[in-house]
N, C-alpha and C positions, 0 to 999 in steps of 0.2 A: 313568377320566378322566385325560386327559393333563395334564402340568405341564412346560412347557419355557420356555426363555428364549433370546433372541438374544444372541450374543456379538458377531458382526459381521452384516452384512446377510444372508449366506448360511451362517453357521455357528451351530449351535444347541447349547446344553447340554440334554441329554436324560436326565440322571442322576436320582438320587433320594437319599433320606435314610433311615437306619435309626436310630430312636430307641429301639428295643426291645432291641437287642444290648447286653449288659452288659460283655462282655470282647472287645476286639479281638484277633484271633488266639488267642482263648480264654486270654489272659494279661493284657492291659492294660485296666484299667477305663476306660470311656468314658461318664461320666455325662451328657455333652452329645450323645451319639450320634456318628454319623459319616456323611459323604456318600460316595456312590459316583458318581463323575463319568464321563460318557460324552458324546461329541460327534458331531454329524452335520453333514456338509458337503453342501450342494446346489450342484453345479456341473454341467457337461455329464455327468459321472458323479457318482453319489452315494457318499459315503464315510463309514463308521462308524469312529470311533476308540475302540476298546476297548468291552467290554461291562461288566456290573456283577455284583455279588453276587447269588446266587440269591434272597436275601430280598426284593429289590425287582424281580425279573424281570418280574412282571406289569405294573407301572406303566411300566417301561422299554420294554417292547414296545408299549404304548399310545402312549408318547411318539414312538417311531420311526414308527409307523403314521400318527400325526397329521402329523408334519413331512414325511414322504414324500408324503402326500396323493395316493396312487395310483401314485406312481413306484416302480420297483423299486430294490433296493439293489444297487449294483454292486461295492463293495469294503468289506472289513472289515480295518482295520489293527489288529494286535495288538502294542501296545508292551510289554505285560507280561502274563505268563501266570499270575500268582498267582490263585487261585480267586475272590478277592473282586472281580476285574476280568474274569475269563475264564469264569465259571460258565455264562454264557448263550450261549456260542459255538454249541452245537448247536441251541438254540432259534432263533437267527438263521438258520442254514442250513436248518432245517425250513421256515421261513416265506419265505425268500428263496433258493430252491435254486440260483439262478444266481450268487450272490455269490462273489467271489474273495477269498481270504484272503492278506493281506500280513503277513509276520512274519520274524523271524530264523531261522536254521537251528536254534539251540538252542530257540527257542520252538516250532518244529514238533516237535522231539523231546519237549518237555514236553507238548504237546497229545496226542501218542500215549500218553505215560505216564498222563495223566489220563483216557484212554479216548476222546478225540476223534479218531477215525480219519478224517482228511480226505484224500481222494485227491490225488495229486501234481498232477493237472490243475487242481485248484482253488487250489493254492498258488502264491504268488510269494514266494520267499525272498530277502530283501534284506540288504545289509551296509552298513557305514560308507561314506557318500558317494553311495550309489545315489540316483537321482532318479526321480520319476514325475510325470506330468501328468494331471490329472483334468478338464482344460478350461482355464479361465484360472488355476486354482490349480496351482502346481508345488511339490512337497514334496521335501525331502531327508531321508534317514534317517541318524540319528546313533547310533552304538553307545554304550550306557551300561551296560556289564557291571558287576555287583555294586552297582548302585544300585537295588535292593539284591539282585536275583537275577541270575544270570549271563546270562540271555537278554534282559535289558531293553534297549530302545532308546528314543530319543525321536524325534519327527517334527517337522520344522520346515517350516511353510508359508511359502515365500519370497514369496508374493504379498501376504499380509496381515500377515506377521511374527508368526504364531502358533506358539508352541512347545507341542506336546503332550508334557508332561513326565513321563509315567508316574508313578512314585511319588516323584519329586523334587518339592520345593516344596509338599508336601502338609501336611495337618493333621488331627488329630482334630476332631470337632465337626460337628453337623448345620448345614445352611446357613440354615434358618429364613427362606427366601424371599430372603435377601440373597446374591446370587451373587458380586458383585465385591468386591475388597479395599477399594475406596473407598466401599462401602455399609456398612462396619462400622468400628468403632474397633479396628483390629487390635492395636495395641500394648497396649490395655486388655483386650480380650475374647478375643483369639485367640493371642497370642504364646506363652503357657504351653502351650496344646494343640499348637501347631506345634513348639515345642521338644521336648515330650515325645514327639510323633510321630517327629521326626527322630532324637533321641538313642537311642530304644529300637528303632526299626525300621531305620534306616539308619546309625546312629552308628558301628558297627563299621567301616564302609567309607569313612572319611574320605578316603584317598588317591584312591579312585575318584570320589568326589564332586568333589574338586579337579580331576580330569581333565575331568569334565563341565562344571564352571564355566569352565574355560579354553576349551572348545569353545563354550559359550554366549556367552562374551565376544566372539566373532567374529561373532555373529549380530545382526541388527537386529530385536530382539524388541519387539513391541508388545503381545502378550498372552502370559501363561503360563497354560496350562490343565493343572493337575495332576489326578490321579485321586482325590484327597481334598481337601476344603477349598475356599476361595475361589479364583476366577479372578482373576489379577492383570492390571491394565491400566494401571497407573502405579506410581510409587514403587518401581521395581524395585531401586534401590540399597539400600533398607531390607532387603528380603528377601535379596538377594545378599550383603550384608554379614553378616547372621546366618549364612547357609549357609557363608560363607567362614570365619568364626570357629569354628563348630561342627565343620566338617570338618578344620580345622587343630588342633582340640582346645584352642583358646585360650579362656579364660574371657571371658564378656561383661562381668562386673563385678568390681571389687575388693570383696570382701565375705567374710563368714565364715558357713559353713553348719555347724551343730553337729548331729551325728547321734548319739543316745545309745541304748544298750541297757541297760535297767534292769529288774531283777526286782521290787524292793520299794521303789523310789523313791530310793535313796541315790545311785546313779550319775546319775539325773535331777537330783537336788539339786546335785550337783557341776557338772553341765552348766549349770544355771541360774546358779550362782555365777559361772562363767567368762563367760557371756553378759553378766551385769550388769557385771562388771569391764571387759569390752571396750567396752560402751556408755559407761560412766563415763569411760573414757579417750579417748573420741571416735570409736570405730568403731561407728557406729549401723547399718550395713548388716549386720545379724546375723539369721539365721533358725535355728529349731530344729525338729528332727523326732525323734519317737520311732520307732525302726526297727521296732518291733513293731506300731505303729499306722498306719504309712504304707506304701502299696504301693510296691514297689521301683521301679516305673516313674517315680513322682514323684521319688523320691530320685535316680535317675539323671539325670533332667532338670535338677534343681536343682544337681547336682554339675557338670554341663556349664556351668551359669550362673556359678557363683561361683569365685573364685580360691583360696580357702582352705577347708579342710574339717577340722573337729575330730571325731575318732572317739572317743567315750567308751563303753567297753564293760566290762560285768561279765565275769568268767571263768566259764565254764559247763562242767562236767565236764572241767576242765583244758584247755579249748579256747575258741575264740571263740564268743560267744553266737550260736546258729544264725541268727536273722534278720540279724545283722550280717555273718555269713559269706556269706549269700546276697547281700547288698548288695555286698560286696567281689567276689564271684564275677561278678556282673553288670558291675561296673566293668571288670574284667579282660576279660570276654567282649566288651564293647563298645569295647575299645581305648582307654579313657580314659587321658589323660596330661596332663603339664604342670600339675599341681596341687601345692599345698603343704599338707601334713597336719600336724596336731598330735594327739597321742595321750594319752588318759587311760584307765588300766586300773583295775579294781577287782576285789577278791576277798577272801574271808574267811579262807582258809587257804593258798591258792597263787595269788595274782594273777599271771597271765601273758598275759592277752589282748593287752596292749600289745606284748609281744615277738612274739607270733604275728602280730598285724596288721602290725607293722613288717616281718617276714619276707615276708608276703604282698605288701605294697606294693613291697618291693625287687625283686620279680619283674615289675614293670610298668614302662612306659616313662616316663622323665623325670619321676619323682615326687620331690618334696623332702619330707623328714620332719624337722621341727624337733627340735633336740636336747633341748629342755625337755619331756621326757616325764614324765608324772605317774603315780605308782602309789599307790592308796588301799587301805587295809585296812578293808573293810566300809562305811565312811562317812567323809565329809570331817570333819575336826576343826579346832579353833582353830589348831593349829600348822601346818596345811596352807595357810593363807591366803597366806603369802609365796610358796609354790610356785605357787599359782594366779595370783598377781600377776605373777610372773616369766613364767608361760606367756602371759598376756595381753600383756605387753610384747613377748615374743618374736614373737607373731603379728603385732602391729602393726608392729614393726620390719621384719619380713620383707616387708611390703607396700611399703616405701619404695623 
């Protein structure tokens, strides 16, 4: 049974949702599922913009058949070759043998690598600035390399102002029947999933996103059609402001994120003490996470959100506690920068996690580490209170 929605009079959303998948890219938890968006344009020529993941291929094909209503499919535009969007390319070709494929040169190479051997006569390879007309609709192709794969492009329909945005401006989360951004409370229900999607999937490539934002700034955009998450048809400033901050690695909020690594509760108790002192001193925007209980994708997302991060870690085998080290490694891999850190180390015979974390952060870009580092022996004691008071003061002072 088909399930489609009009975006404009002749443009249809024909994607679907996967609520059974537990891990996106087999890494990131998606408790609210994920949508795979695809779009079909009915003009003098019919045009499919990207396919979907194999998991929803059957319903996707039914959607196409319903919208075409007996017409053939003339073109298939491949903006992004990642398998969650390109898995059904061969299924389309089998059913619509006259379809022409439009893609970048690198996308054609990746199609071959994935085993989609599409002959040259069926392909039209495009590059930055190329244009095509499908009837009344004229589109321009815009290169978007490393957002977040090297072959990626976006397609802009100059007629209706539709930006087919590939993996830019997307989000985790199934659509639940609500396709457009103004059909949901995005700031309440979607922003955390959108941030976690961006920071973990695209976050490493901030400079490339900045380049795309500059290109998009010169377009008269009336719709943004991403490959995951809601379609945007208004309030673009909200979305673009978030992407601008994230891609420049600027924090969204002044606040303190405390991430602690605790084996028996003593380091956690010290983290709780610091959080309480911060709040009593007027800094109420404080969040706490147990690094062993929180998936690292959530930690990364929150680290992009807040200006200050406290890392409180026990020493483990004379090294950084392993889940904390994983978190730090992801920070570095995703190019996080421009944050202020405070460090608390703990150890029973050789506390040195703070020194090792300091050395790790020194290898990253534009990180500030406060001088008031705290070292504990096994557990916080009465005479440590002044040290924690000084640390709280130092954090608050650094926010001014």
